[in-house]
C-alpha positions as CSV (number, residue, x, y, z in Angstrom):
1,M,17.4,-24.3,-14.8
2,M,13.6,-25.6,-15.9
3,A,11.2,-23.1,-14.9
4,Q,7.4,-22.9,-16.0
5,H,6.0,-19.5,-17.0
6,V,2.4,-18.3,-18.2
7,V,2.0,-17.5,-21.0
8,F,0.1,-16.3,-24.0
9,D,-0.4,-16.5,-27.9
10,E,-3.2,-14.7,-28.9
11,L,-5.8,-11.9,-27.3
12,G,-9.1,-13.4,-25.2
13,G,-10.3,-14.0,-22.1
14,P,-8.6,-16.3,-19.5
15,E,-8.6,-19.4,-21.7
16,V,-6.1,-18.2,-23.8
17,L,-3.4,-18.6,-20.6
18,R,-1.3,-21.3,-20.4
19,I,1.7,-22.9,-18.6
20,E,5.4,-23.4,-20.7
21,E,8.7,-24.9,-19.4
22,V,11.4,-22.6,-20.3
23,E,15.3,-22.5,-19.8
24,L,16.3,-19.5,-17.8
25,G,19.7,-19.9,-17.2
26,E,21.8,-18.2,-15.1
27,P,21.3,-14.1,-13.7
28,G,23.6,-12.0,-16.5
29,P,24.8,-9.0,-15.1
30,G,22.6,-6.6,-13.1
31,E,20.3,-9.3,-12.7
32,V,18.2,-11.8,-9.9
33,L,17.5,-15.1,-10.1
34,L,14.1,-15.4,-8.0
35,R,11.9,-18.3,-6.6
36,V,8.8,-17.1,-6.8
37,D,6.3,-18.6,-4.0
38,A,3.4,-15.8,-4.9
39,L,1.5,-13.4,-7.5
40,G,-0.2,-11.2,-7.0
41,L,-3.0,-10.2,-9.8
42,N,-4.1,-7.4,-10.9
43,R,-7.1,-5.8,-13.3
44,A,-4.2,-4.2,-15.3
45,E,-3.7,-8.5,-16.7
46,A,-6.7,-9.5,-17.6
47,L,-6.6,-6.2,-19.2
48,F,-3.2,-6.8,-20.9
49,R,-4.3,-10.3,-21.9
50,S,-7.4,-9.2,-23.9
51,G,-5.8,-6.1,-25.5
52,G,-7.4,-3.3,-23.4
53,Y,-4.1,-2.2,-21.5
54,Y,-2.5,1.3,-22.6
55,Y,0.2,-0.5,-24.2
56,Q,-0.4,-3.9,-26.4
57,P,1.5,-7.7,-25.8
58,T,4.0,-8.9,-28.2
59,L,2.2,-12.1,-29.7
60,P,2.8,-15.2,-29.6
61,G,4.4,-16.3,-26.7
62,S,3.6,-13.1,-24.6
63,R,4.2,-13.0,-21.0
64,I,1.9,-11.3,-18.2
65,G,2.6,-10.5,-14.6
66,Y,3.2,-7.5,-12.6
67,E,3.5,-8.8,-9.1
68,A,5.3,-11.8,-7.4
69,A,6.9,-12.2,-3.9
70,G,10.0,-14.6,-3.6
71,E,13.3,-15.1,-2.0
72,V,16.3,-14.9,-3.7
73,L,18.4,-17.9,-5.6
74,A,21.1,-15.9,-7.5
75,V,22.7,-12.7,-8.0
76,G,24.4,-11.4,-11.5
77,E,27.4,-9.4,-11.3
78,G,27.7,-6.2,-10.2
79,V,24.4,-7.1,-8.1
80,T,24.6,-5.2,-4.4
81,G,21.8,-4.4,-2.8
82,F,20.8,-8.3,-2.9
83,S,22.0,-11.4,-1.6
84,V,20.7,-14.5,-1.6
85,G,18.2,-16.0,0.4
86,D,16.7,-12.4,0.8
87,P,12.7,-12.3,0.7
88,V,11.6,-9.7,-2.0
89,L,8.8,-8.8,-4.1
90,T,8.6,-7.1,-7.6
91,A,8.0,-3.7,-8.0
92,G,6.2,-3.6,-11.4
93,T,8.3,-1.5,-13.5
94,G,9.1,-3.8,-16.5
95,G,6.7,-4.1,-19.8
96,M,5.0,-7.8,-19.0
97,S,5.3,-8.9,-22.3
98,T,9.2,-9.5,-21.4
99,N,9.3,-9.3,-18.0
100,G,6.0,-10.4,-17.1
101,V,6.1,-12.2,-13.8
102,Y,3.5,-15.5,-13.8
103,G,6.3,-18.2,-13.1
104,D,7.7,-20.2,-10.9
105,H,11.3,-18.8,-11.2
106,L,12.5,-15.5,-12.9
107,R,15.7,-14.0,-13.4
108,L,14.1,-10.1,-13.8
109,P,16.6,-7.3,-13.5
110,A,17.8,-6.1,-10.4
111,D,15.6,-2.6,-10.4
112,S,12.8,-4.4,-10.6
113,L,13.0,-5.4,-6.5
114,L,12.1,-4.3,-3.6
115,R,12.8,-5.8,-0.1
116,R,9.4,-7.5,1.2
117,P,8.9,-4.7,3.9
118,G,8.3,-6.2,7.4
119,D,7.9,-9.1,8.4
120,T,5.3,-9.9,5.6
121,D,5.2,-13.3,4.4
122,A,5.1,-13.7,0.2
123,A,0.7,-14.1,0.1
124,T,1.4,-10.9,2.0
125,G,3.8,-9.4,0.0
126,A,2.4,-10.6,-3.3
127,A,-0.6,-8.5,-1.6
128,L,0.9,-5.2,-1.2
129,W,2.9,-2.9,-3.1
130,L,0.8,-2.0,-6.4
131,S,-2.4,-1.3,-4.4
132,Y,-0.8,0.2,-2.0
133,S,1.9,2.3,-4.0
134,T,-1.1,3.3,-6.1
135,A,-3.3,4.6,-3.5
136,Y,-0.3,6.1,-1.7
137,G,1.0,8.0,-5.0
138,A,-2.3,9.3,-6.3
139,L,-3.8,10.5,-2.5
140,V,-0.4,11.2,-0.8
141,E,2.5,12.4,-2.8
142,K,-0.4,14.2,-6.0
143,G,-3.1,14.5,-4.4
144,G,-2.0,15.8,-0.9
145,L,-4.0,14.3,1.7
146,R,-4.5,15.9,5.0
147,P,-5.8,14.8,8.2
148,G,-10.2,15.7,8.4
149,D,-10.4,15.4,4.4
150,T,-13.1,13.1,3.2
151,V,-12.2,11.0,0.1
152,L,-14.3,9.4,-2.0
153,I,-13.3,5.9,-3.6
154,T,-15.4,4.5,-6.2
155,A,-14.9,0.5,-6.8
156,A,-13.6,0.4,-3.7
157,S,-13.9,-3.4,-3.1
158,S,-10.6,-3.7,-5.1
159,S,-7.5,-4.0,-3.7
160,V,-6.7,-0.7,-4.6
161,G,-10.1,0.9,-3.2
162,V,-9.3,-1.6,0.2
163,A,-5.7,0.2,0.2
164,A,-7.5,3.7,-0.2
165,I,-9.5,3.0,2.5
166,Q,-6.7,1.9,5.1
167,I,-4.8,4.6,4.4
168,A,-7.1,7.5,4.8
169,R,-7.8,5.9,8.0
170,H,-4.0,5.7,9.0
171,L,-3.6,9.6,7.9
172,G,-6.8,10.7,10.3
173,A,-8.9,11.3,7.1
174,I,-12.9,10.0,6.0
175,P,-13.2,7.4,3.8
176,V,-16.4,7.1,1.7
177,A,-16.7,3.8,-0.1
178,V,-18.6,3.9,-2.8
179,T,-20.0,0.1,-4.3
180,R,-22.5,-1.2,-7.3
181,S,-24.8,-2.8,-4.6
182,A,-25.5,-3.1,-1.0
183,A,-24.5,-6.3,-0.8
184,K,-20.4,-5.6,0.1
185,R,-21.5,-2.4,2.7
186,E,-21.2,-4.8,5.9
187,R,-17.4,-5.7,5.1
188,L,-16.7,-2.3,3.5
189,A,-17.8,-0.4,6.7
190,Q,-15.8,-3.3,8.5
191,L,-12.3,-2.7,6.8
192,G,-13.1,1.2,7.5
193,A,-15.0,3.4,5.8
194,A,-16.4,6.0,7.5
195,H,-19.5,5.6,5.3
196,V,-20.8,2.9,2.4
197,I,-22.2,4.3,-0.6
198,A,-24.4,1.8,-2.8
199,L,-25.5,3.0,-6.4
200,D,-28.6,1.1,-6.3
201,E,-29.9,2.8,-3.4
202,G,-29.8,6.5,-5.2
203,G,-27.4,8.8,-6.9
204,L,-23.7,9.5,-6.0
205,P,-23.6,13.4,-5.8
206,D,-26.6,13.4,-3.3
207,Q,-25.7,10.6,-1.5
208,V,-22.3,12.0,-0.9
209,A,-24.5,15.6,-0.2
210,E,-25.9,13.2,3.1
211,V,-22.5,12.2,4.5
212,T,-20.8,15.3,4.2
213,G,-23.2,18.0,4.8
214,G,-23.3,18.9,1.5
215,R,-19.8,20.3,1.1
216,G,-18.9,17.2,-1.3
217,A,-15.0,15.2,-1.0
218,E,-12.0,17.4,-0.9
219,I,-10.7,14.0,-3.0
220,V,-12.6,11.8,-5.5
221,F,-10.9,8.5,-6.4
222,D,-11.4,6.8,-9.4
223,P,-10.5,4.3,-11.7
224,V,-13.4,4.0,-14.1
225,S,-13.8,7.1,-15.6
226,G,-16.2,6.6,-19.1
227,P,-19.9,8.4,-19.1
228,G,-20.1,8.1,-15.7
229,L,-17.5,10.5,-14.2
230,A,-19.4,12.9,-14.9
231,E,-21.5,12.5,-12.1
232,V,-18.2,11.7,-10.3
233,A,-17.4,14.9,-10.8
234,R,-20.2,16.2,-9.1
235,A,-19.3,15.2,-5.8
236,V,-16.3,16.6,-5.3
237,A,-16.6,19.7,-3.2
238,P,-15.5,23.4,-4.7
239,G,-11.7,23.3,-5.4
240,G,-11.2,19.9,-4.9
241,L,-9.3,17.4,-6.4
242,L,-10.7,14.3,-8.7
243,I,-8.1,12.0,-9.3
244,V,-8.7,9.3,-12.4
245,Y,-5.8,6.2,-12.3
246,G,-7.6,3.9,-14.8
247,W,-10.4,3.5,-17.5
248,L,-12.1,0.4,-16.1
249,D,-14.6,1.9,-19.2
250,P,-12.8,3.1,-22.2
251,R,-15.9,4.9,-23.4
252,P,-15.4,9.0,-23.4
253,A,-16.0,10.7,-20.5
254,P,-17.8,13.8,-20.5
255,L,-17.8,16.4,-17.3
256,P,-19.6,19.0,-16.2
257,L,-19.6,22.8,-18.1
258,N,-19.3,24.4,-14.9
259,W,-16.8,22.2,-13.0
260,T,-14.7,23.8,-10.0
261,L,-12.8,21.2,-9.5
262,R,-9.3,19.9,-10.7
263,I,-8.7,17.0,-12.4
264,L,-5.6,14.4,-12.0
265,G,-4.6,11.5,-14.4
266,Y,-2.2,9.1,-12.0
267,G,-0.2,6.8,-13.8
268,N,1.3,4.5,-11.0
269,L,4.7,3.8,-12.5
270,Q,5.4,7.2,-14.0
271,V,5.4,8.4,-10.0
272,T,6.9,4.9,-8.1
273,G,9.4,4.4,-10.6
274,E,11.2,7.5,-8.7
275,P,13.8,5.7,-6.5
276,E,13.2,9.1,-3.8
277,V,9.0,8.2,-3.9
278,R,9.6,4.4,-3.9
279,R,12.0,4.9,-0.7
280,R,9.0,6.7,0.4
281,V,7.0,4.2,-0.2
282,R,8.8,1.5,1.4
283,H,9.0,3.9,4.9
284,F,5.0,4.5,4.8
285,L,4.0,1.0,4.6
286,D,6.5,-0.6,6.8
287,A,5.2,2.2,9.4
288,G,1.3,0.8,8.4
289,L,2.2,-2.8,8.5
290,R,4.0,-2.3,11.8
291,A,1.2,-0.6,13.9
292,G,-1.1,-2.8,11.9
293,T,-3.3,0.0,10.0
294,L,-2.3,-1.0,6.8
295,A,-3.3,-4.5,6.1
296,P,-3.9,-6.5,2.6
297,V,-7.1,-8.1,2.4
298,I,-6.6,-11.5,0.5
299,D,-10.3,-12.7,-0.9
300,R,-8.9,-15.8,-2.5
301,T,-5.5,-18.0,-3.6
302,F,-5.5,-19.8,-6.4
303,A,-3.0,-22.5,-6.7
304,F,0.0,-21.6,-10.3
305,E,-1.9,-24.1,-12.1
306,E,-5.5,-22.9,-11.6
307,I,-4.1,-19.3,-13.2
308,V,-7.1,-19.4,-15.4
309,E,-9.5,-19.9,-12.9
310,A,-7.6,-17.3,-11.0
311,H,-8.7,-15.2,-13.8
312,R,-12.1,-16.1,-14.6
313,H,-12.4,-14.9,-10.5
314,L,-10.9,-11.9,-11.2
315,E,-13.2,-10.4,-14.4
316,S,-16.2,-11.6,-11.9
317,N,-16.3,-8.7,-10.3
318,S,-17.6,-10.1,-6.9
319,Q,-13.7,-10.0,-4.9
320,I,-13.3,-8.1,-2.1
321,G,-9.3,-7.3,-1.9
322,K,-6.7,-8.7,-3.8
323,I,-6.6,-12.1,-5.8
324,V,-3.3,-14.2,-4.9
325,V,-1.5,-17.7,-7.1
326,T,0.5,-19.5,-5.1
327,V,3.3,-21.5,-6.2
328,R,4.5,-24.6,-4.1
329,H,7.7,-25.9,-4.6
């Protein structure tokens, strides 16, 4: 069958993305043929497209994308975990150059798919896995987040930030959201932040001290790194944990010399790639979705043909939550 995939031939801005037709073929042994109904966009994909990711694309003709939701159309020999008609989502476990999921139909290894949790529709499913598994894996599996802990969440309006706010509240912790300006304060409070700190209203350590009674945060969850990490580290309570899960600022990251904190560099694929961790994430998401305490926030949807415009919006830093691309059939 013919399919449409998003590819790019050179590093650059959103404009390098293009849609091409490809012959897909039938699923081979261990593979699944998937009809894609929705895509979830991630900052990692913009970094990959522009050459700033931790691995580089294979050019020309690199595919792109981690996160898709759809329905199984056919299964190859030896596939036992999925049947035709199953609603599924991709777990983002493969290299994007060869297994990127921006497309209307995909042929993927069966072990890169998950059953879609609960009764979620495709758009919600596409907004779910990477954001919530990242926040869960870092805060719970590695961070040991406990009820009553204060967790400081920088870049809180991102899809991972929103997931971290909801997960903290679901577990009885106290989420403190950090945003660059006060413009997003009301919305972050509506999404469950116990406190919202705007960096245009004062220094981060002082504001954290004010909302924690001078103690600091037991866990700080940061995707930015860079020179500002030293300031972020000062907001950690003595003996607390600083989790760095990204490098939106690729410059060197100094740390205070008199630190009394622990630091963890977190890579989601290395954690949730473990089958037992993935099983726990799925049960955690199922429970939260049923209870209504976990609910992906979709900032805006675009059509598949608008993938360039969707990436421009991704890089605008104006969104709160997930950007989703829908695929018409």
